[in-house]
C-alpha positions as CSV (number, residue, x, y, z in Angstrom):
1,M,1.0,8.8,-7.3
2,Q,2.8,6.9,-4.5
3,V,1.8,3.4,-3.4
4,D,3.4,1.9,-0.3
5,L,2.9,-1.6,0.9
6,W,4.0,-1.8,4.6
7,T,5.0,-5.4,5.6
8,S,6.9,-7.3,8.1
9,S,8.9,-10.5,7.8
10,F,6.6,-12.5,10.1
11,C,3.4,-11.4,8.5
12,A,1.3,-14.2,6.8
13,P,-1.3,-11.8,5.3
14,C,1.4,-9.7,3.7
15,A,1.8,-12.4,1.0
16,A,-1.9,-11.9,0.1
17,A,-1.6,-8.1,0.1
18,R,1.4,-8.5,-2.3
19,R,-0.7,-10.6,-4.6
20,V,-3.6,-8.1,-4.6
21,V,-1.3,-5.1,-5.2
22,G,0.7,-7.0,-7.8
23,D,-2.4,-8.1,-9.7
24,A,-3.6,-4.5,-9.8
25,A,-0.2,-3.2,-10.9
26,R,-0.3,-5.6,-13.9
27,L,-3.7,-4.0,-14.9
28,V,-2.6,-0.3,-14.5
29,P,0.3,0.6,-16.8
30,G,3.1,2.4,-15.0
31,L,1.8,1.7,-11.5
32,E,4.7,1.3,-9.2
33,V,4.5,-0.1,-5.7
34,T,7.1,0.3,-3.0
35,E,7.2,-2.4,-0.4
36,R,8.6,-1.2,2.9
37,D,9.5,-3.3,5.9
38,V,8.2,-1.7,9.1
39,A,11.4,-2.8,11.0
40,S,13.7,-0.9,8.7
41,V,12.2,2.6,9.3
42,P,10.5,2.6,12.8
43,E,10.5,6.4,13.0
44,L,8.6,6.8,9.7
45,V,6.2,4.0,10.7
46,E,5.4,5.9,13.9
47,E,5.1,9.2,12.1
48,L,2.7,7.7,9.5
49,G,0.6,5.9,12.1
50,I,1.2,2.4,10.7
51,R,-0.2,0.1,13.4
52,S,-0.4,-3.3,11.6
53,T,0.9,-5.2,8.7
54,P,0.1,-5.3,5.9
55,T,-0.9,-1.7,5.4
56,V,-1.4,-0.3,2.0
57,V,-1.2,3.5,1.5
58,V,-2.1,5.3,-1.7
59,R,-1.2,9.0,-2.1
60,R,-1.6,11.5,-4.8
61,D,1.4,13.2,-6.4
62,D,1.0,16.1,-3.9
63,G,1.3,13.6,-1.0
64,T,-2.4,13.6,-0.1
65,E,-3.5,10.2,1.2
66,V,-6.5,8.9,-0.6
67,F,-6.6,5.3,0.7
68,R,-5.3,3.3,3.6
69,S,-6.0,-0.3,4.2
70,A,-4.8,-2.0,7.4
71,G,-5.1,-5.5,6.3
72,V,-5.5,-7.0,2.8
73,P,-7.6,-4.9,0.5
74,T,-9.6,-6.4,-2.3
75,R,-8.3,-5.8,-5.8
76,D,-11.4,-3.7,-6.5
77,Q,-10.8,-1.5,-3.4
78,F,-7.3,-1.0,-4.4
79,L,-8.1,-0.2,-8.0
80,V,-10.7,2.4,-6.9
81,A,-8.0,4.0,-4.7
82,V,-5.6,4.2,-7.6
83,A,-8.3,5.8,-9.7
84,K,-8.9,8.4,-6.9
85,A,-5.2,9.2,-6.7
86,L,-5.2,9.9,-10.4
87,D,-8.1,12.4,-10.3
């Protein structure tokens, strides 16, 4: 599974998204989250259709996207997405 948290340096809601994803990561053994700054990879941001920060994307091992939240997801939404990615 791949979990990406897309953020920007001037994004106040990004801190809340970090907390949600971090809380969930403490509940799910082995869950790793990669935080990516949209300014550092603009071509990839455009290719993936990231339009706002924060954006959380969860993918299965095969790369299939199972969840995308533009904005701060709830912990429960995020945990359900993680469970879907493990199916």
